[in-house]
Residue, then its C-alpha position, 0 to 999 in steps of 0.5 A: r950159873a949152875f944149880p942146884n949146888p950142892a947136887r945129888r942127881d943132875i945139875a942144870v947150867r943156865y947161860r945167856l948168849r948175846g949172839d950165835a955161838e959155839v958153847e962147850c961145857e965140861l965137868l972136871d975133878l980137882r986134878g983137872r981130869s974130865v969126868r963128864g966129856r965136853i958137850c959142844q952145842s951151836r946155840s942162837a942168841g938167848e937163854h939156854v940150859i944144859r943138864l949134866e948127870v952127876a948121880d954116878l959121881p963120888s961125893g966131892i968138889y968139881s970144876l965146871r968149865v963153860t966156854v963160849a967163843g973161846r972165853s972160859r968161865v970156871g965154877r965149883i960144883a959140890v956133889i953129895r950122896 
């Protein structure tokens, strides 16, 4: 889950793990180009938050891809000025 949506300055990506895992988070434009590089973290079981800065991005719709143990979920994020 990512919030706030729409965002102006940064977004927080909240997720919960059932066990230890590698987590990868990436923000993409609508053409699939990475606008925020991959953030890779080893995390233990439990709830976690990753923060991504978006203040310097142009207004628009972006895809947020979160991958845990090889399984990806993609959501949409709106950035507004």
